[in-house]
DRENMI-198078 format. One record per residue (C-alpha): residue in one letter; y, z, x. Coordinates in steps of 0.5 Angstrom, whole numbers, plus 500, padded with zeros to 3 digits. Last residue first. Layout:
<atoms>
AYZX ...
</atoms>
This chain:
<atoms>
X687533702 X690532696 X696527696 X703531695 X706528701 X713525698 X717529702 X723534700 X729536704 X731543702 X735544695 X730549692 X729549685 X733555681 X728560679 X725561671 X719556672 X717560678 X718567675 X714565669 X708561673 X707567677 X707572671 X702568667 X697567673 X698575675 X697577667 X691572666 X687574673 X688582670 X686580663 X680577666 X678583670 X679588665 X675583660 X669582665 X669589667 X668591659 X663585659 X658589664 X651586663 X653579660 X658578666 X653581671 X651574674 X646574680 X646568685 X653569687 X652568695 X656574696 X651578692 X650586694 X657588696 X659581693 X658584686 X658578681 X661576675 X661570671 X667567666 X665561662 X667554664 X672551660 X677548665 X672548670 X668554674 X670561672 X670567677 X670574677 X669578683 X667585684 X667588691 X674591691 X678586686 X677579687 X680574682 X677567680 X679561677 X677553678 X681549674 X682545680 X685551684 X686558682 X684564686 X687571686 X686577691 X686584689 X689591691 X687589698 X685594704 X688594711 X685599715 X677597714 X676596721 X681599726 X686596731 X686589728 X685592721 X692595722 X695588723 X693586716 X700585713 X700584706 X701577702 X703576695 X710576697 X715580693 X718576687 X725572689 X732573691 X730574699 X723576700 X721582704 X717580711 X721585715 X721584723 X717587729 X714581731 X707584729 X710585722 X712578722 X706575724 X702579719 X707578713 X706570714 X698570715 X697575709 X698569704 X692566708 X687571705 X684578707 X679582705 X677587711 X670587714 X672586721 X667584727 X668586734 X667582740 X673585744 X676591741 X683594745 X688589741 X695588743 X695586751 X688581750 X690578743 X685574740 X684574732 X678569729 X677567722 X672563719 X674562712 X671563705 X674559700 X669553698 X663556700 X665563697 X666560690 X673557689 X671550688 X675545692 X671545698 X664547697 X658550694 X655557694 X654561701 X649562706 X651557709 X658553708 X656548714 X649547711 X652546704 X657541707 X651537710 X647536703 X654535699 X657529703 X660529710 X664523708 X664516711 X669511713 X668506718 X673501721 X675506727 X668508729 X664514727 X658510724 X658504728 X661497725 X657493720 X658497714 X665497714 X668502710 X675502707 X682502710 X684508707 X680510702 X672510700 X670518699 X664522698 X667529698 X662535699 X667538704 X666544708 X670550706 X677551706 X683551711 X680553717 X682559721 X684561728 X689566730 X691567737 X696573738 X699571745 X701576750 X695575754 X695568754 X703568756 X702567764 X705560763 X699557766 X695561761 X698559755 X697552758 X690553758 X690556751 X692549749 X687545753 X682550750 X684548743 X683541745 X676542747 X675546741 X677540737 X672535741 X667540739 X669540731 X669532731 X662532735 X659536730 X662532724 X659526728 X652528729 X652531721 X653523719 X648521724 X643526721 X645523714 X644515717 X637517720 X634521714 X636516709 X633510713 X626515713 X627516706 X629523703 X625527699 X624532705 X631533706 X631536699 X637534694 X644536696 X647530692 X650523693 X646520699 X647514703 X642511707 X642505702 X649502704 X656505705 X660500700 X655499695 X652506695 X659509694 X661503689 X655505684 X655513686 X663513683 X668515689 X668522689 X675526688 X672529681 X667533684 X660533683 X654539683 X647537680 X644538687 X646545688 X642548694 X640555693 X644560696 X641563702 X640570702 X645576703 X647581708 X653576712 X657576718 X653582722 X651578728 X644579727 X645577719 X648570722 X643569726 X637570721 X641565716 X642559721 X635557722 X634557714 X641552714 X638548719 X631547716 X634545710 X640540713 X635536717 X630536722 X634531726 X640535727 X641535734 X638528736 X645524737 X649530738 X652529745 X652522743 X657523738 X662526743 X661519747 X662515741 X669518740 X669521733 X671519726 X668522720 X673520715 X674526713 X676532715 X673535721 X679535724 X686534722 X688539728 X694544725 X697548731 X702552729 X706555735 X710561735 X715563741 X718569744 X724567748 X726568756 X722562758 X726558754 X728552758 X722551763 X716555759 X719552752 X718545755 X711546757 X709549751 X712543747 X708539751 X702542750 X703542743 X704535743 X698534747 X694538742 X696533737 X694527741 X687529742 X686531735 X689524733 X685520738 X690514741 X686510746 X689503744 X696503741 X700508737 X704506731 X711507732 X714514731 X718516725 X724521727 X723528723 X722532730 X717527732 X713523726 X707520724 X705515719 X701509720 X697513725 X691510730 X684512732 X684518727 X685515720 X686517713 X690523713 X696519715 X702524715 X701527722 X708531724 X709533731 X714538730 X720541735 X724547733 X721548726 X726548721 X722548714 X726543711 X734542712 X733540719 X726538721 X719539718 X720536712 X717539705 X712538700 X707540705 X700536708 X702537715 X697535720 X698536727 X703540732 X708545730 X713549734 X718555733 X722559738 X723566736 X729571737 X728575731 X732571727 X728565728 X722569726 X723570718 X726563717 X721560722 X715563717 X717559711 X722561705 X721559698 X726563694 X729556692 X723555687 X719548688 X719545682 X715544676 X707543675 X701546679 X695542680 X699539686 X698546689 X705547692 X709549686 X711556690 X708561686 X702557684 X701556691 X700564693 X706566697 X706568704 X710562705 X707558711 X700560710 X700560703 X703553703 X697551708 X692553703 X695550698 X695543701 X688543704 X684546699 X679552697 X685557697 X683560703 X679567704 X678572710 X672576709 X668576715 X673577720 X672576727 X675580733 X677579740 X675577747 X668574745 X671571739 X676567743 X671565748 X666563742 X672559740 X673556747 X665554747 X665551740 X658547741 X656546733 X649550731 X652555727 X652563727 X659564726 X661564734 X657558734 X662554730 X659551723 X658557719 X664558715 X665550714 X671546717 X675542712 X681542717 X682547722 X688551723 X690554729 X696560729 X698561736 X703567736 X708570742 X708577742 X715580743 X719582749 X716576752 X714577760 X720574765 X718567767 X715567775 X708564773 X711560767 X715556772 X710554777 X705553771 X710548767 X711544774 X704543775 X703541767 X708536768 X715536765 X717537757 X721530758 X715526761 X711529755 X717527750 X717520753 X710519753 X710521745 X715517743 X722518742 X727514737 
</atoms>
């Protein structure tokens, strides 16, 4: 069994890696660093109009491009499957709402890149139905974090498929994930400098529970004292000046609920009188509630800033290897900020400081509405607040534009075909349906160069399809279809379904046709024989 310290010793020190990297021959193909945040809102980062300090993401954005219409699936596991396979989760039975076996035609990014000479690495959250080692997805190295309920320790984590012991004092998952990634890169610089690499860096942050080092929380102690309403209103003009949005703020929706929440009575009993279960007006809160809620946002912000600092550590390692300019860096978030209020893991101890290891708090709907501003709703909904993802691409040697926007519509299913396209390969499927994704590589050169015929969404009985600027959406199993023109109303406030029944009928038939075909092909395909992993909990 190899522990983290032993692995990092084997990988060599940073100074040695820098010396080796400085003399290494340049890669024949671009390297890739795909960074996937967890439950980070569209407008949390500074470079997307937010109030959270993200200097490293801001630097990547300033040197690259930001997409304004990148989309996830609205939840952790399905988004990760889309990213790694190029298929919608319904095509690979990778959403736990999707019944059946994972079909044999399911292939992953390493399957496409290894024949092209790439070494492939993963560090961080997994949340997939496959192991990462031999017989599974096939990364050359993987630090696999399987315990989603804790940041200051791990009950389930593994290195290259081998279980690791429970970490001791001083462990924080965001830092550990970055440290393993740096170790993989150091080994690469030493032993495989002639080969290009793909690194999938998947921090757990800022997914609940709200856990952060005390000194990071202190940085934000008073930053959000004015509350979520003022914070949202302050964001909007910044986002408009940046060119990110052209719609007004969607109203708070205090009545919305998610099936994953702990019932109110149990929630309040365990978290205390400062908790708030709905996105009500900040002015309606008591002084005790305001103090508790601004502390929760301070922890959320601290988690993001710590993640940003650790991303900076990995990027500095690229620079030390002489690889940063030849590396395509892609940053995304797996869904919008979460309104979920959950008590799980070790439970919540009201006697300890919020954000410490024995606390267990969720961001909640008020601040999630702010993090997803100006859009409507949150994680698990397929409204824009649940599916719109920040999306940064940085590649100094491959892109002329810097600090520019891209308005092309793209989805997590497009990541795999884009990576393979830039690597000089073909993303054609083998023995299965064509990939759902399309390469957005042309958009790296020119805005509007990567059009999409449609984008499909289906999660938790929430359904949507986007065709051009038209979005058809239904919430819940029995919810009616609603129709929005996103060119004018991306905040989904003016339902045009009654005024345009013909368009509703056409788009609804299109959604149903794709959904039915995905199920038919999936169910008729033989199941995969690759190693399975019992890790299907919703994230």
